C-alpha positions, 0 to 999 in steps of 0.5 A, spaced: 363 681 750 358 683 744 364 687 739 364 694 739 363 697 732 363 706 735 363 707 742 361 714 743 362 722 749 360 727 751 359 735 753 355 738 758 348 741 757 350 737 751 350 731 754 353 725 749 357 722 744 362 717 742 368 710 736 370 712 735 367 715 743 364 721 741 363 729 745 362 734 746 361 743 749 356 749 749 353 750 742 357 756 741 364 753 742 364 747 739 367 749 733 373 748 738 373 744 742 369 739 738 375 739 734 380 739 739 376 733 744 377 728 738 384 730 737 387 729 744 383 722 744 385 719 738 392 721 739 399 718 740 395 712 736 389 712 741 382 709 739 378 714 735 374 718 737 366 723 735 364 728 738 357 730 738 351 735 742 345 734 746 342 738 750 336 739 755 334 747 753 336 747 746 337 743 739 340 740 738 336 735 744 339 729 748 333 725 744 336 726 738 343 726 740 342 720 742 338 717 736 343 720 729 347 715 735 342 710 734 342 710 727 349 709 726 351 703 729 353 706 736 353 701 742 357 706 748 357 713 750 360 716 754 357 722 757 361 729 759 356 735 761 360 740 760 359 742 767 366 741 772 361 741 779 356 736 781 348 737 783 342 734 783 339 740 781 345 740 774 349 734 772 344 729 775 337 732 770 343 731 764 344 724 765 335 723 768 335 725 761 339 720 758 338 715 762 330 716 761 331 717 753 336 712 751 334 706 749 339 701 748 344 705 747 348 705 753 351 710 757 357 711 762 355 718 765 362 723 768 359 726 774 364 731 777 370 733 774 371 740 778 379 738 781 381 736 773 388 739 774 387 741 765 382 745 769 385 747 774 392 749 770 387 753 765 385 757 770 390 759 774 394 761 765 386 765 765 388 770 772 394 772 768 391 774 763 387 776 765 391 779 770 394 784 764 387 788 764 388 792 770 393 797 769 401 794 772 401 799 778 395 796 780 396 788 778 399 786 786 393 788 789 387 786 784 381 782 789 379 776 785 371 775 785 369 768 784 362 766 782 358 759 779 352 759 778 347 759 784 342 753 786 336 754 790 338 753 799 334 746 799 339 742 795 343 744 803 338 739 807 340 733 802 348 735 803 349 736 796 356 736 794 356 743 789 358 749 795 363 743 798 366 741 791 366 748 788 369 751 795 375 746 793 376 749 786 377 755 788 382 752 794 386 747 788 387 754 783 389 759 790 394 754 791 398 753 784 397 761 784 401 760 789 405 768 791 401 770 787 395 768 790 398 770 798 396 777 800 390 778 794 384 778 796 379 772 794 372 772 795 367 767 793 359 769 790 354 765 786 351 769 779 344 768 775 339 765 782 333 764 779 328 769 780 323 764 785 320 765 790 324 760 794 331 763 797 337 761 793 345 760 794 348 766 797 351 771 796 349 774 791 355 776 786 353 784 785 352 784 793 359 782 793 362 787 789 358 792 794 363 790 799 369 790 796 368 797 794 365 798 800 372 797 802 377 801 798 377 796 792 378 800 785 379 794 781 375 786 781 378 780 776 372 775 775 373 768 773 367 765 773 370 756 775 363 755 774 362 756 767 366 754 761 365 758 755 361 764 754 353 764 754 348 767 758 350 768 765 356 770 762 355 775 757 350 779 761 350 777 767 357 778 768 359 782 763 354 788 762 350 787 768 354 786 774 360 790 771 355 796 770 354 795 776 361 796 779 363 800 775 357 804 778 362 804 785 367 807 782 371 801 780 374 797 774 371 790 772 375 785 768 373 778 766 376 771 765 376 769 758 372 762 759 376 756 759 374 753 752 379 749 748 385 750 753 389 747 750 391 742 758 383 742 759 381 738 753 388 733 755 385 732 762 378 732 759 380 726 754 384 722 758 378 722 764 374 720 758 379 714 756 379 712 765 371 712 765 371 707 757 376 703 760 373 701 766 367 700 762 373 694 759 370 699 752 377 699 750 
């Protein structure tokens, strides 16, 4: 097997990197996530990793990230998209673009991590912290509204795993919460559907908020399990639009802090990256 000068991994929209093995997240949060993941990957005498970013819809592009790696002599990359749930209309499109531009660089993809224990633990902690935003007397009865980005309904025709993986994440989080979730109302809804003529997956988060209000609930905590950091679907679609809709029904709507660089999730991702590299016999 040829000697590996460097190895690289990468995170979401965001897409590739590694010596060193590298990783990368959404540009807003990468200042926190990159160093945290690099440190976790290199801890305890492990192989050093480097983080780079490559995105489909913004700068730096996936092609730029791969070109920079190739220019540094990196031959092998672990690609990690910073979205936990697989779909042919989301994760698959990132790796198709990687494949189209990777050249001689070998890329080992991580396609899903929706049940990663560190991810579930991070969500549990964020929910616990989020409930503290409500008056103490109401915390035990605050409904949880889990959300993820909607996709066109046509994915159901091909038995796309996206909806089932989202449901599995919700179940895992509720199990982790244990007694704190036993009698608590919870719902799942899709958000941020595209404005196209074709139907998109539902129910819509706004409709679910209205349903909760009609049942007498005056509080709701939104848990965006389909996202790992703050960007437009979180900061605008939830924090502004969904909150405005809730306020119109006399409800207090709060959102959990995103998992971002939560230590449990970062450690879990580092382990996932190492396993992926080891399966390729790169470590």
